[in-house]
C-alpha positions, 0 to 999 in steps of 0.5 A, a space after each residue: 340256327 341255319 335254316 334250309 333255303 325256301 325251295 320255291 324262291 325264284 332262281 336256280 336250285 339243286 336237290 339230291 335224289 337217289 344220290 344224284 344231283 337234280 337241278 331246277 329253276 323257279 320263275 313266275 308267280 301264281 299256281 305251281 306248274 312243273 315243266 319237263 322239257 324235251 329231248 332227252 338231252 336238250 338244255 332246258 332254256 329253249 322252253 322258257 315261257 315268260 308269258 306264262 310266268 305272269 300267271 303261274 309259278 313255273 318249275 323248270 327241270 333240268 333232266 338228269 344227264 343234261 346241264 347242271 344235273 347229275 348223270 346216272 352210272 349206267 346208260 341203261 338206267 335212263 328210262 321214262 320211269 326213271 325220269 318220272 321218279 326224279 320228277 316225283 322227287 322234285 315234287 316231294 322236295 317242294 312239298 307240292 300238293 297237286 301242282 300242274 304238270 307240263 311236259 313238252 315232246 319227250 317230257 310229255 312221255 314222262 308226264 303221261 307215265 307220271 299221271 298213269 302211276 300217280 293218278 291223283 297227284 296233279 291238279 292238271 296235265 298239259 301235254 304239249 307237242 307230244 305223242 302217246 307212242 313212238 316206234 317205227 310208225 312215229 319215226 317214219 312219219 317224222 322223217 317223211 314230214 322232214 323230207 318235205 321241208 325243202 318243198 315247203 321252203 323252196 326259196 331257202 337253200 338251207 332247207 335242202 340240207 336239213 333232213 340229212 343233218 337231222 339224221 346225222 344228229 341222231 347218230 352223233 357220238 359226242 356232245 359238241 356234234 349233237 349241239 352243232 347238229 341241233 342248231 343246224 336243224 332248228 329251222 325244221 322245228 318252226 312253221 317258218 323259221 326264216 320269216 323270223 330268223 333275226 329274232 330267232 338267231 340268239 336262240 339258235 346260237 345258245 342251244 345246248 344238247 347232250 347225246 341222247 342218254 336213252 338212245 339204247 335204253 328201252 323199247 318204244 314208248 306206247 301208252 295208247 291202251 292206258 289213256 282211258 284211265 287218265 282222270 286228271 283234267 288234261 290239255 293237249 296242245 299241238 302245232 299244225 306244222 310240227 313235223 315230229 309230234 304233230 296234230 295226228 299224235 295230239 288228236 290221238 291223245 285227245 281221243 284217248 284221254 276222257 274229257 280232255 281239251 285240245 288246242 291246235 296252234 295253226 301258225 306253229 311247229 314244235 315250239 308254239 310257246 315261241 311262235 304264238 306265245 299269246 295264244 299258247 299262254 292264254 290256252 294254258 292260263 284258261 285251263 289252269 283257272 278252270 281246272 
C-alpha cells in the first residue's frame, strides 16, 4: 500500500493547486510558520532564516511564476488575491490549523490580504518590511530614498550607478536581465552592504529573479482603511535604512492594526534577517511564544 509522503517532512515538496504546480520547502522545528517572500518574481532563497529555524518550522513558498513553481496561463491572472489563494491551498495541503504567517515586502501585501479574507485562520501575523499601500507616493518615496544612496556612501563608486540600475531593472524584459539587474542593485537593500561585502558576495552571486508577473496586472495595493479590522495578533518589523518599505510604512501598519507590536531594526535595511539575525529572530520567537 502506497502512502502519500508527509507534507511537513524537511525538504522540498510540490502540490498541485488549481492545476498549477506549487513548490515549497520545509526547514526547522517548532510551531508552524508559512513564509511568503517578496518580489514578485524573486527567488525564495534570499529569505532563508537559519536562526529562526531553531525555533519554528518554516514553510518557505516559491510563489507561482518563480523557481520550481508553475506559471499561470495569462499575465493578468497574477494578482494579490491569486497569491493568497495559493497560500490557502498550501495551508489546506498541510492541514495547518492556525499557523503563523510571515510576509516579507510584496509577501506582506499577500499576508495582509490573507488575514483580511481569513480573519480567524492564523495564530499570528508577521509583517516584515512591507506597507499597507503602494501607488505613486510609495514609489516616489522609494526612488527619492534610492537617489540619496550615493550621498550616504560617498566612498563607494559603485553606489553612484545604483539608482539608474534600479530603474532599468524595473523595465527589464527578460529573466536574465532582471537577475543581473537585481544583483547590481542589491547593495541598496542593506544599511551598509560594503561594510560586509565579503560575507554578502555569495548571496549576491546566487540571487535569481524573474520578470515581475504583476507588472501590468492590477491597480496599486491599498488596505489602509481595512487595517482596523485585523484582530489577529500582529508583529510589524521595519529596517531603519530600508529605502523601499521603511519605518514610515511600518508605523502606518502599526498605527492601523489594533494591539499590534512594532520592532525597528536600527542597523538594517530591507533584509534585517541577514543584517541583524539575532535581533530579528528574538523578536519573532518572543512574539510567537506570547501569541
